[in-house]
All heavy atoms as a GROMACS GRO file, in nm:
protein
  593
    1MET      N    1  15.532   6.706   7.613
    1MET     CA    2  15.565   6.847   7.614
    1MET      C    3  15.491   6.914   7.729
    1MET      O    4  15.372   6.890   7.748
    1MET     CB    5  15.525   6.911   7.481
    1MET     CG    6  15.547   7.059   7.480
    1MET     SD    7  15.524   7.143   7.323
    1MET     CE    8  15.366   7.093   7.269
    2PHE      N    9  15.562   6.996   7.802
    2PHE     CA   10  15.504   7.068   7.915
    2PHE      C   11  15.519   7.218   7.892
    2PHE      O   12  15.624   7.265   7.849
    2PHE     CB   13  15.574   7.029   8.045
    2PHE     CG   14  15.556   6.884   8.079
    2PHE    CD1   15  15.649   6.790   8.039
    2PHE    CD2   16  15.444   6.843   8.148
    2PHE    CE1   17  15.632   6.657   8.069
    2PHE    CE2   18  15.426   6.709   8.178
    2PHE     CZ   19  15.520   6.616   8.138
    3VAL      N   20  15.412   7.291   7.920
    3VAL     CA   21  15.411   7.436   7.904
    3VAL      C   22  15.388   7.498   8.040
    3VAL      O   23  15.290   7.466   8.108
    3VAL     CB   24  15.300   7.480   7.806
    3VAL    CG1   25  15.298   7.631   7.793
    3VAL    CG2   26  15.318   7.414   7.671
    4GLY      N   27  15.479   7.586   8.080
    4GLY     CA   28  15.464   7.659   8.206
    4GLY      C   29  15.434   7.805   8.178
    4GLY      O   30  15.495   7.865   8.089
    5VAL      N   31  15.338   7.860   8.250
    5VAL     CA   32  15.298   7.998   8.231
    5VAL      C   33  15.301   8.069   8.365
    5VAL      O   34  15.253   8.014   8.465
    5VAL     CB   35  15.156   8.008   8.169
    5VAL    CG1   36  15.113   8.150   8.152
    5VAL    CG2   37  15.152   7.934   8.037
    6GLY      N   38  15.355   8.189   8.369
    6GLY     CA   39  15.359   8.267   8.492
    6GLY      C   40  15.321   8.411   8.465
    6GLY      O   41  15.328   8.459   8.351
    7ARG      N   42  15.279   8.478   8.570
    7ARG     CA   43  15.244   8.620   8.559
    7ARG      C   44  15.317   8.696   8.668
    7ARG      O   45  15.316   8.655   8.785
    7ARG     CB   46  15.093   8.638   8.574
    7ARG     CG   47  15.051   8.781   8.563
    7ARG     CD   48  14.904   8.800   8.559
    7ARG     NE   49  14.835   8.714   8.654
    7ARG     CZ   50  14.705   8.718   8.676
    7ARG    NH1   51  14.631   8.800   8.609
    7ARG    NH2   52  14.650   8.638   8.764
    8ILE      N   53  15.379   8.806   8.631
    8ILE     CA   54  15.453   8.889   8.725
    8ILE      C   55  15.390   9.028   8.724
    8ILE      O   56  15.377   9.091   8.619
    8ILE     CB   57  15.602   8.900   8.685
    8ILE    CG1   58  15.665   8.762   8.679
    8ILE    CG2   59  15.677   8.990   8.781
    8ILE    CD1   60  15.801   8.760   8.615
    9ARG      N   61  15.350   9.075   8.841
    9ARG     CA   62  15.295   9.210   8.853
    9ARG      C   63  15.398   9.298   8.924
    9ARG      O   64  15.447   9.262   9.030
    9ARG     CB   65  15.165   9.209   8.929
    9ARG     CG   66  15.054   9.138   8.853
    9ARG     CD   67  14.922   9.154   8.923
    9ARG     NE   68  14.890   9.295   8.939
    9ARG     CZ   69  14.800   9.361   8.867
    9ARG    NH1   70  14.733   9.299   8.776
    9ARG    NH2   71  14.775   9.488   8.888
   10LEU      N   72  15.428   9.410   8.865
   10LEU     CA   73  15.526   9.503   8.921
   10LEU      C   74  15.456   9.634   8.955
   10LEU      O   75  15.373   9.684   8.880
   10LEU     CB   76  15.638   9.530   8.820
   10LEU     CG   77  15.717   9.410   8.771
   10LEU    CD1   78  15.812   9.452   8.660
   10LEU    CD2   79  15.794   9.348   8.885
   11HIS      N   80  15.496   9.692   9.068
   11HIS     CA   81  15.447   9.823   9.108
   11HIS      C   82  15.564   9.920   9.095
   11HIS      O   83  15.670   9.899   9.152
   11HIS     CB   84  15.394   9.820   9.252
   11HIS     CG   85  15.343   9.952   9.298
   11HIS    ND1   86  15.235  10.014   9.240
   11HIS    CD2   87  15.387  10.034   9.395
   11HIS    CE1   88  15.214  10.129   9.302
   11HIS    NE2   89  15.306  10.143   9.395
   12LEU      N   90  15.545  10.026   9.018
   12LEU     CA   91  15.648  10.125   8.991
   12LEU      C   92  15.605  10.260   9.047
   12LEU      O   93  15.556  10.346   8.975
   12LEU     CB   94  15.672  10.134   8.840
   12LEU     CG   95  15.691  10.001   8.768
   12LEU    CD1   96  15.681  10.018   8.617
   12LEU    CD2   97  15.823   9.940   8.807
   13PRO      N   98  15.623  10.283   9.179
   13PRO     CA   99  15.565  10.401   9.243
   13PRO      C  100  15.625  10.534   9.198
   13PRO      O  101  15.557  10.636   9.206
   13PRO     CB  102  15.593  10.378   9.392
   13PRO     CG  103  15.710  10.287   9.394
   13PRO     CD  104  15.698  10.202   9.272
   14GLU      N  105  15.746  10.537   9.148
   14GLU     CA  106  15.811  10.663   9.110
   14GLU      C  107  15.780  10.704   8.965
   14GLU      O  108  15.824  10.811   8.923
   14GLU     CB  109  15.962  10.650   9.128
   14GLU     CG  110  16.005  10.624   9.271
   14GLU     CD  111  15.971  10.739   9.364
   14GLU    OE1  112  15.987  10.856   9.322
   14GLU    OE2  113  15.929  10.713   9.477
   15ASN      N  114  15.709  10.623   8.892
   15ASN     CA  115  15.683  10.650   8.751
   15ASN      C  116  15.584  10.764   8.735
   15ASN      O  117  15.483  10.771   8.804
   15ASN     CB  118  15.626  10.524   8.685
   15ASN     CG  119  15.713  10.479   8.574
   15ASN    OD1  120  15.817  10.536   8.547
   15ASN    ND2  121  15.671  10.375   8.508
   16GLN      N  122  15.608  10.849   8.634
   16GLN     CA  123  15.519  10.962   8.607
   16GLN      C  124  15.464  10.962   8.465
   16GLN      O  125  15.389  11.052   8.430
   16GLN     CB  126  15.595  11.093   8.632
   16GLN     CG  127  15.640  11.110   8.776
   16GLN     CD  128  15.525  11.111   8.874
   16GLN    OE1  129  15.419  11.168   8.847
   16GLN    NE2  130  15.542  11.047   8.988
   17SER      N  131  15.503  10.862   8.383
   17SER     CA  132  15.454  10.858   8.245
   17SER      C  133  15.467  10.716   8.189
   17SER      O  134  15.539  10.633   8.243
   17SER     CB  135  15.534  10.955   8.157
   17SER     OG  136  15.667  10.909   8.144
   18LEU      N  137  15.399  10.694   8.078
   18LEU     CA  138  15.412  10.565   8.010
   18LEU      C  139  15.552  10.548   7.952
   18LEU      O  140  15.605  10.438   7.947
   18LEU     CB  141  15.308  10.553   7.899
   18LEU     CG  142  15.164  10.533   7.945
   18LEU    CD1  143  15.069  10.536   7.826
   18LEU    CD2  144  15.150  10.403   8.021
   19LYS      N  145  15.612  10.658   7.909
   19LYS     CA  146  15.749  10.653   7.857
   19LYS      C  147  15.846  10.606   7.966
   19LYS      O  148  15.934  10.523   7.942
   19LYS     CB  149  15.790  10.790   7.804
   19LYS     CG  150  15.924  10.792   7.739
   19LYS     CD  151  15.954  10.929   7.682
   19LYS     CE  152  16.091  10.932   7.617
   19LYS     NZ  153  16.121  11.064   7.562
   20GLY      N  154  15.830  10.657   8.086
   20GLY     CA  155  15.913  10.614   8.198
   20GLY      C  156  15.892  10.467   8.232
   20GLY      O  157  15.987  10.396   8.265
   21LYS      N  158  15.768  10.424   8.222
   21LYS     CA  159  15.737  10.283   8.248
   21LYS      C  160  15.808  10.195   8.147
   21LYS      O  161  15.868  10.093   8.182
   21LYS     CB  162  15.586  10.262   8.240
   21LYS     CG  163  15.543  10.118   8.255
   21LYS     CD  164  15.392  10.107   8.240
   21LYS     CE  165  15.346   9.964   8.237
   21LYS     NZ  166  15.201   9.954   8.224
   22ARG      N  167  15.804  10.232   8.020
   22ARG     CA  168  15.870  10.153   7.916
   22ARG      C  169  16.021  10.147   7.937
   22ARG      O  170  16.084  10.046   7.910
   22ARG     CB  171  15.842  10.210   7.776
   22ARG     CG  172  15.697  10.216   7.739
   22ARG     CD  173  15.637  10.080   7.711
   22ARG     NE  174  15.498  10.091   7.674
   22ARG     CZ  175  15.395  10.073   7.755
   22ARG    NH1  176  15.416  10.044   7.880
   22ARG    NH2  177  15.271  10.085   7.713
   23GLN      N  178  16.079  10.256   7.987
   23GLN     CA  179  16.223  10.258   8.013
   23GLN      C  180  16.262  10.161   8.124
   23GLN      O  181  16.373  10.113   8.128
   23GLN     CB  182  16.269  10.399   8.049
   23GLN     CG  183  16.267  10.494   7.933
   23GLN     CD  184  16.304  10.636   7.972
   23GLN    OE1  185  16.303  10.671   8.090
   23GLN    NE2  186  16.335  10.717   7.874
   24VAL      N  187  16.170  10.132   8.214
   24VAL     CA  188  16.196  10.036   8.321
   24VAL      C  189  16.169   9.893   8.273
   24VAL      O  190  16.247   9.802   8.300
   24VAL     CB  191  16.107  10.068   8.444
   24VAL    CG1  192  16.119   9.959   8.549
   24VAL    CG2  193  16.145  10.203   8.503
   25ILE      N  194  16.060   9.873   8.202
   25ILE     CA  195  16.015   9.740   8.162
   25ILE      C  196  16.103   9.680   8.052
   25ILE      O  197  16.136   9.561   8.056
   25ILE     CB  198  15.868   9.744   8.116
   25ILE    CG1  199  15.778   9.786   8.232
   25ILE    CG2  200  15.823   9.610   8.060
   25ILE    CD1  201  15.784   9.694   8.350
   26ARG      N  202  16.141   9.760   7.954
   26ARG     CA  203  16.217   9.708   7.840
   26ARG      C  204  16.346   9.636   7.879
   26ARG      O  205  16.372   9.525   7.832
   26ARG     CB  206  16.245   9.822   7.742
   26ARG     CG  207  16.267   9.772   7.601
   26ARG     CD  208  16.279   9.884   7.500
   26ARG     NE  209  16.157   9.963   7.494
   26ARG     CZ  210  16.156  10.096   7.485
   26ARG    NH1  211  16.268  10.163   7.481
   26ARG    NH2  212  16.043  10.160   7.478
   27PRO      N  213  16.430   9.692   7.968
   27PRO     CA  214  16.552   9.619   8.008
   27PRO      C  215  16.523   9.491   8.086
   27PRO      O  216  16.597   9.393   8.073
   27PRO     CB  217  16.627   9.719   8.096
   27PRO     CG  218  16.569   9.851   8.068
   27PRO     CD  219  16.429   9.828   8.019
   28ILE      N  220  16.418   9.491   8.166
   28ILE     CA  221  16.381   9.370   8.241
   28ILE      C  222  16.345   9.258   8.144
   28ILE      O  223  16.391   9.144   8.157
   28ILE     CB  224  16.265   9.398   8.338
   28ILE    CG1  225  16.312   9.492   8.449
   28ILE    CG2  226  16.211   9.268   8.398
   28ILE    CD1  227  16.201   9.542   8.539
   29ILE      N  228  16.264   9.290   8.045
   29ILE     CA  229  16.222   9.190   7.946
   29ILE      C  230  16.344   9.137   7.870
   29ILE      O  231  16.359   9.016   7.851
   29ILE     CB  232  16.117   9.249   7.850
   29ILE    CG1  233  15.985   9.270   7.926
   29ILE    CG2  234  16.095   9.160   7.729
   29ILE    CD1  235  15.878   9.341   7.847
   30ALA      N  236  16.432   9.226   7.828
   30ALA     CA  237  16.551   9.183   7.754
   30ALA      C  238  16.642   9.094   7.838
   30ALA      O  239  16.692   8.992   7.790
   30ALA     CB  240  16.628   9.306   7.705
   31ARG      N  241  16.661   9.129   7.964
   31ARG     CA  242  16.746   9.048   8.053
   31ARG      C  243  16.690   8.909   8.075
   31ARG      O  244  16.762   8.810   8.071
   31ARG     CB  245  16.760   9.117   8.188
   31ARG     CG  246  16.886   9.187   8.207
   31ARG     CD  247  16.891   9.222   8.352
   31ARG     NE  248  17.005   9.303   8.382
   31ARG     CZ  249  17.018   9.369   8.494
   31ARG    NH1  250  16.922   9.364   8.583
   31ARG    NH2  251  17.124   9.438   8.517
   32VAL      N  252  16.560   8.902   8.102
   32VAL     CA  253  16.496   8.772   8.126
   32VAL      C  254  16.507   8.684   8.002
   32VAL      O  255  16.539   8.565   8.013
   32VAL     CB  256  16.350   8.790   8.171
   32VAL    CG1  257  16.275   8.659   8.170
   32VAL    CG2  258  16.344   8.852   8.310
   33LYS      N  259  16.483   8.741   7.884
   33LYS     CA  260  16.494   8.663   7.760
   33LYS      C  261  16.635   8.608   7.744
   33LYS      O  262  16.653   8.492   7.707
   33LYS     CB  263  16.459   8.750   7.640
   33LYS     CG  264  16.312   8.769   7.618
   33LYS     CD  265  16.289   8.853   7.494
   33LYS     CE  266  16.143   8.876   7.470
   33LYS     NZ  267  16.119   8.959   7.350
   34ASN      N  268  16.735   8.691   7.768
   34ASN     CA  269  16.874   8.649   7.748
   34ASN      C  270  16.922   8.550   7.853
   34ASN      O  271  16.994   8.456   7.821
   34ASN     CB  272  16.967   8.770   7.747
   34ASN     CG  273  16.949   8.854   7.623
   34ASN    OD1  274  16.907   8.806   7.520
   34ASN    ND2  275  16.979   8.983   7.634
   35LEU      N  276  16.884   8.570   7.979
   35LEU     CA  277  16.933   8.485   8.087
   35LEU      C  278  16.865   8.348   8.092
   35LEU      O  279  16.928   8.248   8.122
   35LEU     CB  280  16.917   8.554   8.222
   35LEU     CG  281  17.009   8.672   8.252
   35LEU    CD1  282  16.971   8.736   8.384
   35LEU    CD2  283  17.154   8.626   8.255
   36PHE      N  284  16.735   8.345   8.067
   36PHE     CA  285  16.658   8.224   8.093
   36PHE      C  286  16.600   8.157   7.968
   36PHE      O  287  16.544   8.048   7.977
   36PHE     CB  288  16.544   8.254   8.190
   36PHE     CG  289  16.592   8.307   8.322
   36PHE    CD1  290  16.580   8.442   8.352
   36PHE    CD2  291  16.650   8.223   8.414
   36PHE    CE1  292  16.624   8.492   8.473
   36PHE    CE2  293  16.695   8.272   8.535
   36PHE     CZ  294  16.682   8.407   8.565
   37ASN      N  295  16.612   8.220   7.852
   37ASN     CA  296  16.562   8.163   7.727
   37ASN      C  297  16.414   8.125   7.738
   37ASN      O  298  16.374   8.012   7.708
   37ASN     CB  299  16.646   8.042   7.685
   37ASN     CG  300  16.622   8.004   7.541
   37ASN    OD1  301  16.580   8.086   7.462
   37ASN    ND2  302  16.648   7.880   7.508
   38VAL      N  303  16.333   8.218   7.784
   38VAL     CA  304  16.189   8.201   7.793
   38VAL      C  305  16.122   8.314   7.715
   38VAL      O  306  16.186   8.412   7.680
   38VAL     CB  307  16.139   8.204   7.940
   38VAL    CG1  308  16.195   8.088   8.018
   38VAL    CG2  309  16.173   8.335   8.008
   39SER      N  310  15.994   8.301   7.691
   39SER     CA  311  15.917   8.407   7.627
   39SER      C  312  15.858   8.496   7.735
   39SER      O  313  15.804   8.446   7.834
   39SER     CB  314  15.805   8.350   7.543
   39SER     OG  315  15.857   8.275   7.437
   40ILE      N  316  15.869   8.626   7.717
   40ILE     CA  317  15.815   8.721   7.815
   40ILE      C  318  15.765   8.844   7.740
   40ILE      O  319  15.825   8.886   7.641
   40ILE     CB  320  15.921   8.759   7.921
   40ILE    CG1  321  15.861   8.854   8.026
   40ILE    CG2  322  16.044   8.816   7.857
   40ILE    CD1  323  15.951   8.876   8.146
   41ALA      N  324  15.652   8.897   7.785
   41ALA     CA  325  15.595   9.015   7.722
   41ALA      C  326  15.507   9.087   7.824
   41ALA      O  327  15.459   9.027   7.920
   41ALA     CB  328  15.512   8.977   7.601
   42GLU      N  329  15.486   9.215   7.799
   42GLU     CA  330  15.392   9.292   7.881
   42GLU      C  331  15.252   9.255   7.834
   42GLU      O  332  15.218   9.272   7.716
   42GLU     CB  333  15.417   9.441   7.866
   42GLU     CG  334  15.333   9.524   7.959
   42GLU     CD  335  15.365   9.671   7.952
   42GLU    OE1  336  15.448   9.712   7.870
   42GLU    OE2  337  15.303   9.747   8.029
   43VAL      N  338  15.170   9.201   7.924
   43VAL     CA  339  15.040   9.147   7.884
   43VAL      C  340  14.921   9.221   7.944
   43VAL      O  341  14.808   9.200   7.901
   43VAL     CB  342  15.028   8.998   7.920
   43VAL    CG1  343  15.127   8.917   7.840
   43VAL    CG2  344  15.046   8.974   8.067
   44GLY      N  345  14.943   9.305   8.040
   44GLY     CA  346  14.831   9.375   8.102
   44GLY      C  347  14.872   9.508   8.159
   44GLY      O  348  14.991   9.539   8.168
   45ASP      N  349  14.776   9.588   8.197
   45ASP     CA  350  14.799   9.720   8.256
   45ASP      C  351  14.888   9.806   8.166
   45ASP      O  352  14.971   9.883   8.214
   45ASP     CB  353  14.862   9.707   8.395
   45ASP     CG  354  14.772   9.637   8.494
   45ASP    OD1  355  14.649   9.640   8.473
   45ASP    OD2  356  14.822   9.580   8.592
   46GLN      N  357  14.869   9.797   8.037
   46GLN     CA  358  14.956   9.870   7.944
   46GLN      C  359  14.930  10.019   7.943
   46GLN      O  360  15.016  10.096   7.900
   46GLN     CB  361  14.940   9.811   7.804
   46GLN     CG  362  14.991   9.670   7.797
   46GLN     CD  363  14.968   9.606   7.662
   46GLN    OE1  364  14.891   9.654   7.582
   46GLN    NE2  365  15.034   9.495   7.639
   47ASP      N  366  14.815  10.061   7.991
   47ASP     CA  367  14.785  10.204   7.991
   47ASP      C  368  14.800  10.267   8.129
   47ASP      O  369  14.773  10.386   8.146
   47ASP     CB  370  14.645  10.229   7.936
   47ASP     CG  371  14.539  10.152   8.013
   47ASP    OD1  372  14.576  10.058   8.086
   47ASP    OD2  373  14.420  10.185   7.999
   48LEU      N  374  14.844  10.191   8.228
   48LEU     CA  375  14.866  10.244   8.362
   48LEU      C  376  15.013  10.278   8.381
   48LEU      O  377  15.100  10.204   8.339
   48LEU     CB  378  14.821  10.142   8.468
   48LEU     CG  379  14.675  10.102   8.464
   48LEU    CD1  380  14.648   9.996   8.570
   48LEU    CD2  381  14.585  10.222   8.485
   49TRP      N  382  15.041  10.389   8.445
   49TRP     CA  383  15.179  10.438   8.461
   49TRP      C  384  15.258  10.360   8.565
   49TRP      O  385  15.376  10.338   8.549
   49TRP     CB  386  15.180  10.583   8.502
   49TRP     CG  387  15.123  10.677   8.402
   49TRP    CD1  388  15.078  10.648   8.276
   49TRP    CD2  389  15.103  10.816   8.420
   49TRP    NE1  390  15.033  10.760   8.215
   49TRP    CE2  391  15.046  10.866   8.301
   49TRP    CE3  392  15.128  10.904   8.524
   49TRP    CZ2  393  15.016  11.000   8.284
   49TRP    CZ3  394  15.098  11.036   8.507
   49TRP    CH2  395  15.042  11.084   8.389
   50GLN      N  396  15.195  10.323   8.674
   50GLN     CA  397  15.269  10.270   8.788
   50GLN      C  398  15.251  10.121   8.811
   50GLN      O  399  15.294  10.068   8.912
   50GLN     CB  400  15.230  10.348   8.914
   50GLN     CG  401  15.269  10.493   8.904
   50GLN     CD  402  15.233  10.570   9.028
   50GLN    OE1  403  15.150  10.530   9.106
   50GLN    NE2  404  15.298  10.684   9.046
   51THR      N  405  15.189  10.052   8.718
   51THR     CA  406  15.169   9.908   8.730
   51THR      C  407  15.206   9.841   8.598
   51THR      O  408  15.170   9.891   8.492
   51THR     CB  409  15.022   9.876   8.764
   51THR    OG1  410  14.985   9.948   8.880
   51THR    CG2  411  15.004   9.728   8.791
   52ALA      N  412  15.276   9.729   8.608
   52ALA     CA  413  15.310   9.652   8.489
   52ALA      C  414  15.279   9.505   8.515
   52ALA      O  415  15.300   9.455   8.625
   52ALA     CB  416  15.458   9.667   8.456
   53GLU      N  417  15.228   9.439   8.415
   53GLU     CA  418  15.199   9.297   8.425
   53GLU      C  419  15.272   9.225   8.311
   53GLU      O  420  15.250   9.256   8.194
   53GLU     CB  421  15.049   9.272   8.415
   53GLU     CG  422  15.012   9.130   8.438
   53GLU     CD  423  14.861   9.110   8.441
   53GLU    OE1  424  14.786   9.209   8.445
   53GLU    OE2  425  14.819   8.993   8.440
   54LEU      N  426  15.360   9.133   8.348
   54LEU     CA  427  15.439   9.059   8.251
   54LEU      C  428  15.394   8.913   8.249
   54LEU      O  429  15.371   8.854   8.354
   54LEU     CB  430  15.588   9.066   8.287
   54LEU     CG  431  15.648   9.205   8.301
   54LEU    CD1  432  15.792   9.194   8.348
   54LEU    CD2  433  15.639   9.280   8.171
   55GLY      N  434  15.385   8.857   8.131
   55GLY     CA  435  15.354   8.716   8.115
   55GLY      C  436  15.479   8.641   8.072
   55GLY      O  437  15.553   8.687   7.986
   56VAL      N  438  15.503   8.525   8.134
   56VAL     CA  439  15.622   8.445   8.106
   56VAL      C  440  15.576   8.305   8.065
   56VAL      O  441  15.485   8.249   8.125
   56VAL     CB  442  15.711   8.434   8.231
   56VAL    CG1  443  15.836   8.356   8.200
   56VAL    CG2  444  15.746   8.571   8.286
   57CYS      N  445  15.642   8.248   7.964
   57CYS     CA  446  15.608   8.115   7.917
   57CYS      C  447  15.735   8.035   7.891
   57CYS      O  448  15.831   8.087   7.835
   57CYS     CB  449  15.525   8.124   7.789
   57CYS     SG  450  15.475   7.963   7.727
   58CYS      N  451  15.733   7.909   7.933
   58CYS     CA  452  15.845   7.818   7.912
   58CYS      C  453  15.790   7.685   7.863
   58CYS      O  454  15.695   7.632   7.920
   58CYS     CB  455  15.921   7.800   8.044
   58CYS     SG  456  16.056   7.682   8.034
   59VAL      N  457  15.852   7.630   7.758
   59VAL     CA  458  15.813   7.500   7.704
   59VAL      C  459  15.931   7.405   7.717
   59VAL      O  460  16.044   7.440   7.684
   59VAL     CB  461  15.771   7.511   7.556
   59VAL    CG1  462  15.735   7.375   7.499
   59VAL    CG2  463  15.657   7.608   7.540
   60SER      N  464  15.905   7.284   7.769
   60SER     CA  465  16.012   7.188   7.790
   60SER      C  466  15.956   7.046   7.782
   60SER      O  467  15.836   7.025   7.793
   60SER     CB  468  16.076   7.211   7.928
   60SER     OG  469  16.175   7.115   7.955
   61GLY      N  470  16.046   6.951   7.769
   61GLY     CA  471  16.006   6.812   7.768
   61GLY      C  472  15.997   6.753   7.907
   61GLY      O  473  15.952   6.640   7.926
   62ASP      N  474  16.038   6.830   8.008
   62ASP     CA  475  16.040   6.784   8.147
   62ASP      C  476  15.961   6.881   8.234
   62ASP      O  477  15.990   7.001   8.236
   62ASP     CB  478  16.186   6.775   8.194
   62ASP     CG  479  16.200   6.723   8.335
   62ASP    OD1  480  16.109   6.653   8.383
   62ASP    OD2  481  16.304   6.752   8.398
   63ALA      N  482  15.865   6.831   8.308
   63ALA     CA  483  15.781   6.917   8.392
   63ALA      C  484  15.862   6.985   8.501
   63ALA      O  485  15.839   7.102   8.532
   63ALA     CB  486  15.668   6.835   8.454
   64GLN      N  487  15.956   6.916   8.559
   64GLN     CA  488  16.037   6.973   8.666
   64GLN      C  489  16.122   7.089   8.614
   64GLN      O  490  16.135   7.191   8.680
   64GLN     CB  491  16.127   6.867   8.729
   64GLN     CG  492  16.206   6.919   8.846
   64GLN     CD  493  16.292   6.810   8.911
   64GLN    OE1  494  16.293   6.697   8.865
   64GLN    NE2  495  16.360   6.846   9.017
   65HIS      N  496  16.178   7.073   8.495
   65HIS     CA  497  16.258   7.180   8.436
   65HIS      C  498  16.173   7.304   8.412
   65HIS      O  499  16.216   7.417   8.436
   65HIS     CB  500  16.322   7.132   8.305
   65HIS     CG  501  16.405   7.236   8.238
   65HIS    ND1  502  16.358   7.310   8.132
   65HIS    CD2  503  16.531   7.280   8.264
   65HIS    CE1  504  16.452   7.394   8.094
   65HIS    NE2  505  16.558   7.378   8.173
   66THR      N  506  16.052   7.283   8.362
   66THR     CA  507  15.960   7.395   8.338
   66THR      C  508  15.931   7.469   8.467
   66THR      O  509  15.938   7.593   8.470
   66THR     CB  510  15.830   7.344   8.275
   66THR    OG1  511  15.860   7.272   8.157
   66THR    CG2  512  15.736   7.457   8.243
   67SER      N  513  15.901   7.398   8.574
   67SER     CA  514  15.872   7.461   8.703
   67SER      C  515  15.993   7.536   8.757
   67SER      O  516  15.980   7.647   8.809
   67SER     CB  517  15.828   7.356   8.804
   67SER     OG  518  15.709   7.296   8.764
   68GLU      N  519  16.110   7.475   8.744
   68GLU     CA  520  16.232   7.540   8.794
   68GLU      C  521  16.262   7.668   8.718
   68GLU      O  522  16.300   7.770   8.778
   68GLU     CB  523  16.351   7.445   8.782
   68GLU     CG  524  16.348   7.331   8.881
   68GLU     CD  525  16.459   7.229   8.856
   68GLU    OE1  526  16.541   7.249   8.764
   68GLU    OE2  527  16.462   7.130   8.930
   69MET      N  528  16.245   7.666   8.587
   69MET     CA  529  16.272   7.785   8.506
   69MET      C  530  16.178   7.900   8.545
   69MET      O  531  16.221   8.013   8.561
   69MET     CB  532  16.257   7.754   8.357
   69MET     CG  533  16.368   7.669   8.302
   69MET     SD  534  16.531   7.745   8.319
   69MET     CE  535  16.516   7.883   8.210
   70LEU      N  536  16.050   7.870   8.560
   70LEU     CA  537  15.956   7.975   8.598
   70LEU      C  538  15.986   8.028   8.738
   70LEU      O  539  15.976   8.148   8.762
   70LEU     CB  540  15.812   7.923   8.590
   70LEU     CG  541  15.759   7.903   8.448
   70LEU    CD1  542  15.619   7.845   8.453
   70LEU    CD2  543  15.761   8.031   8.370
   71ALA      N  544  16.024   7.941   8.829
   71ALA     CA  545  16.059   7.984   8.965
   71ALA      C  546  16.181   8.076   8.961
   71ALA      O  547  16.186   8.178   9.032
   71ALA     CB  548  16.085   7.864   9.053
   72LYS      N  549  16.278   8.044   8.878
   72LYS     CA  550  16.398   8.128   8.866
   72LYS      C  551  16.366   8.265   8.808
   72LYS      O  552  16.418   8.366   8.854
   72LYS     CB  553  16.504   8.058   8.780
   72LYS     CG  554  16.571   7.940   8.848
   72LYS     CD  555  16.672   7.876   8.755
   72LYS     CE  556  16.732   7.753   8.818
   72LYS     NZ  557  16.829   7.687   8.726
   73VAL      N  558  16.280   8.267   8.708
   73VAL     CA  559  16.241   8.395   8.646
   73VAL      C  560  16.168   8.482   8.746
   73VAL      O  561  16.195   8.601   8.758
   73VAL     CB  562  16.155   8.370   8.520
   73VAL    CG1  563  16.094   8.499   8.470
   73VAL    CG2  564  16.238   8.305   8.411
   74ILE      N  565  16.075   8.423   8.819
   74ILE     CA  566  15.997   8.500   8.917
   74ILE      C  567  16.088   8.550   9.029
   74ILE      O  568  16.076   8.665   9.072
   74ILE     CB  569  15.880   8.416   8.970
   74ILE    CG1  570  15.779   8.396   8.858
   74ILE    CG2  571  15.815   8.481   9.091
   74ILE    CD1  572  15.670   8.297   8.887
   75ALA      N  573  16.182   8.468   9.074
   75ALA     CA  574  16.276   8.511   9.177
   75ALA      C  575  16.364   8.624   9.125
   75ALA      O  576  16.397   8.718   9.199
   75ALA     CB  577  16.361   8.395   9.223
   76PHE      N  578  16.403   8.619   8.999
   76PHE     CA  579  16.487   8.722   8.939
   76PHE      C  580  16.413   8.856   8.935
   76PHE      O  581  16.470   8.960   8.964
   76PHE     CB  582  16.529   8.680   8.798
   76PHE     CG  583  16.607   8.784   8.726
   76PHE    CD1  584  16.742   8.802   8.751
   76PHE    CD2  585  16.548   8.864   8.629
   76PHE    CE1  586  16.816   8.897   8.684
   76PHE    CE2  587  16.620   8.960   8.562
   76PHE     CZ  588  16.754   8.977   8.589
   77ALA      N  589  16.285   8.849   8.898
   77ALA     CA  590  16.207   8.973   8.886
   77ALA      C  591  16.183   9.034   9.023
   77ALA      O  592  16.184   9.153   9.041
   77ALA     CB  593  16.075   8.944   8.818
   0.00000   0.00000   0.00000
């Protein structure tokens, strides 16, 4: 079993509130879950308006598949 973990940091310069940040982040998380079948969540910078940190995890029986999936998710973001 192979576990791949990635971190994505986003800069949201036009954001003016945490509510606005959630409106941007929530659809991204939903899309990534649906398209790539990986686990993703906001893991850091939760109290900052213009920065978001997302954690991505993929578990597979093949190391190459795990690396490819994480690369695709990061390219998508």
